C-alpha positions as CSV (number, residue, x, y, z in Angstrom):
1,X,25.0,59.9,22.3
2,X,26.3,57.6,19.7
3,X,28.9,58.5,17.1
4,X,27.7,59.9,13.8
5,X,27.6,57.2,11.1
6,X,29.1,57.8,7.7
7,X,27.1,56.1,4.9
8,X,28.7,54.6,1.8
9,X,27.2,57.4,-0.2
10,X,28.7,60.0,2.1
11,X,32.1,58.3,2.0
12,X,32.0,58.5,-1.8
13,X,31.0,62.2,-1.7
14,X,33.8,62.9,0.8
15,X,36.3,61.3,-1.5
16,X,35.0,63.3,-4.5
17,X,35.0,66.6,-2.6
18,X,38.5,66.0,-1.3
19,X,39.8,65.1,-4.8
20,X,38.8,68.6,-6.0
21,X,41.4,70.1,-3.8
22,X,38.9,72.7,-2.5
23,X,38.2,71.1,0.8
24,X,40.7,70.3,3.6
25,X,40.4,67.2,5.8
26,X,39.4,69.4,8.8
27,X,36.8,71.2,6.7
28,X,35.2,68.0,5.6
29,X,35.2,66.8,9.2
30,X,33.2,69.9,10.3
31,X,30.8,69.4,7.4
32,X,30.0,65.8,8.4
33,X,30.3,66.3,12.1
34,X,33.2,63.8,12.6
35,X,36.8,64.1,13.6
36,X,39.5,64.8,11.0
37,X,40.9,61.3,11.7
38,X,37.7,59.7,10.4
39,X,38.0,61.8,7.2
40,X,41.7,60.9,6.9
41,X,40.8,57.2,7.0
42,X,38.3,57.7,4.2
43,X,40.4,59.6,1.8
44,X,43.7,57.9,2.7
45,X,43.2,54.2,3.1
46,X,46.9,53.7,3.9
47,X,46.5,55.9,7.0
48,X,43.6,53.6,8.2
49,X,45.8,50.5,7.8
50,X,48.6,52.3,9.6
51,X,46.3,53.3,12.5
52,X,44.9,49.7,12.8
53,X,48.4,48.2,13.0
54,X,49.4,50.8,15.6
55,X,46.4,50.0,17.8
56,X,47.0,46.2,17.4
57,X,50.7,46.6,18.4
58,X,49.8,49.0,21.2
59,X,47.4,46.4,22.6
60,X,50.0,43.6,22.3
61,X,52.6,45.7,24.1
62,X,50.3,46.9,26.9
63,X,47.8,44.0,27.2
64,X,48.2,43.4,30.9
65,X,47.9,47.1,31.9
66,X,45.0,47.8,29.5
67,X,43.1,44.7,30.7
68,X,43.4,45.8,34.3
69,X,42.3,49.3,33.4
70,X,39.2,48.0,31.7
71,X,38.4,45.7,34.6
72,X,38.9,48.5,37.1
73,X,36.8,50.9,35.1
74,X,34.0,48.4,34.8
75,X,34.1,47.5,38.5
76,X,34.0,51.2,39.5
77,X,31.2,52.0,37.0
78,X,29.3,48.8,36.8
79,X,25.8,50.2,37.4
80,X,26.3,53.1,35.0
81,X,27.6,50.8,32.2
82,X,24.6,48.4,32.7
83,X,22.2,51.3,32.6
84,X,23.7,52.6,29.3
85,X,23.5,49.1,27.8
86,X,19.9,48.6,29.0
87,X,18.8,52.0,27.6
88,X,20.5,51.3,24.3
89,X,18.9,47.9,24.0
90,X,15.4,49.2,24.9
91,X,15.7,52.1,22.4
92,X,16.9,49.8,19.6
93,X,15.0,46.6,20.5
94,X,13.2,46.2,17.1
95,X,16.4,46.9,15.1
96,X,18.4,44.5,17.2
97,X,15.8,41.7,16.9
98,X,15.5,42.2,13.2
99,X,19.3,42.1,12.7
100,X,19.5,38.9,14.8
101,X,16.8,37.2,12.7
102,X,18.5,38.3,9.5
103,X,21.8,37.0,10.8
104,X,20.3,33.7,11.8
105,X,18.7,33.2,8.3
106,X,21.9,34.1,6.5
107,X,24.3,32.0,8.6
108,X,22.3,28.8,9.2
109,X,25.1,26.6,7.8
110,X,25.0,24.2,10.7
111,X,26.1,21.3,8.5
112,X,29.7,22.5,8.3
113,X,30.1,21.9,12.0
114,X,28.6,18.5,12.3
115,X,29.4,15.0,11.0
116,X,27.1,13.8,8.2
117,X,23.6,13.0,9.3
118,X,24.3,13.7,13.0
119,X,22.7,17.2,13.3
120,X,19.5,15.8,14.9
121,X,21.7,14.3,17.7
122,X,23.0,17.6,18.8
123,X,21.6,18.5,22.3
124,X,18.6,20.9,22.2
125,X,18.2,20.3,18.4
126,X,14.4,19.8,18.8
127,X,14.0,23.0,20.8
128,X,16.0,25.0,18.3
129,X,14.1,23.5,15.3
130,X,10.7,24.4,16.9
131,X,11.9,28.0,17.0
132,X,13.0,27.7,13.3
133,X,16.5,28.1,14.8
134,X,15.9,31.9,15.2
135,X,18.0,33.1,18.1
136,X,19.8,29.8,18.4
137,X,23.5,29.1,17.8
138,X,25.8,26.1,17.8
139,X,28.3,26.1,20.7
140,X,31.5,24.1,20.5
141,X,31.8,22.5,24.0
142,X,35.6,22.2,23.7
143,X,35.9,26.0,23.6
144,X,34.8,26.3,27.2
145,X,34.9,22.7,28.6
146,X,37.5,19.9,28.5
147,X,36.7,16.5,27.1
148,X,35.4,15.4,30.6
149,X,32.9,18.2,30.6
150,X,34.7,20.3,33.2
151,X,34.7,24.0,32.7
152,X,38.0,25.4,31.6
153,X,39.9,28.2,33.3
154,X,40.6,29.7,29.9
155,X,38.9,29.3,26.6
156,X,40.2,27.6,23.5
157,X,39.4,30.0,20.7
158,X,37.7,29.0,17.4
159,X,41.0,29.8,15.6
160,X,42.9,27.4,17.9
161,X,40.3,24.7,17.3
162,X,40.7,25.2,13.5
163,X,44.5,24.8,13.8
164,X,43.9,21.6,15.7
165,X,41.4,20.5,13.0
166,X,38.7,20.3,15.7
167,X,36.2,23.0,14.5
168,X,34.4,21.5,11.5
169,X,32.9,18.1,10.9
170,X,32.6,17.3,14.6
171,X,30.7,14.6,16.5
172,X,27.3,15.6,17.9
173,X,28.4,15.2,21.5
174,X,30.9,18.0,21.1
175,X,28.1,20.5,20.1
176,X,25.0,22.0,21.7
177,X,22.4,24.4,20.5
178,X,22.1,27.4,22.8
179,X,20.0,30.5,22.8
180,X,22.2,33.5,21.9
181,X,22.0,35.0,25.5
182,X,23.0,31.6,27.0
183,X,25.9,31.3,24.5
184,X,27.1,34.8,25.4
185,X,26.8,34.1,29.1
186,X,28.9,30.9,29.1
187,X,31.7,32.6,27.2
188,X,31.6,35.6,29.6
189,X,31.6,33.3,32.6
190,X,34.8,31.6,31.4
191,X,36.4,34.9,30.5
192,X,35.6,36.4,33.9
193,X,36.7,33.2,35.7
194,X,40.1,33.6,34.0
195,X,40.3,37.3,34.9
196,X,39.4,36.6,38.5
197,X,42.2,34.1,38.8
198,X,44.6,36.4,37.0
199,X,44.1,39.4,39.3
200,X,43.3,37.8,42.6
């Protein structure tokens, strides 16, 4: 079962009720079927920021141990995790597809990645165009491959490419149109390749 979702309207109502002084945080949690921590984050934004910083620092301080725990859990429960994901995707197939179409329509700013007048030279451009680009994304080859086309042992992140001024306005041969599942697979492959080398 998924976590209850609090709408914007409900958040505003929670803030209003809490401001009256007649409702405690725990009482509001029971009313909306969420934990008191969720209510606290809504009525006290500074608490939410504090919690986020705590989790970020906790991850930084325990990255190696937590990464191994996550890997071990997945390896020990792989079939169960896949089943849960499969059931969720089947149950929400229409909503997921509609969200992906909407995302593609609203984020089709391919021109920022490519040098002027070179977009048609990107590999798989014709295939993507024939699909009206729905479900297609532009992949930066340098994130996962070196300049000779050899797969990296560890990714270069988009943030790192931006620092190197190698993320926007790139030549066509550094980019490729991929279907979303292909794009996800190649990133997962590099990530898992790095993890295998790390824990072997």
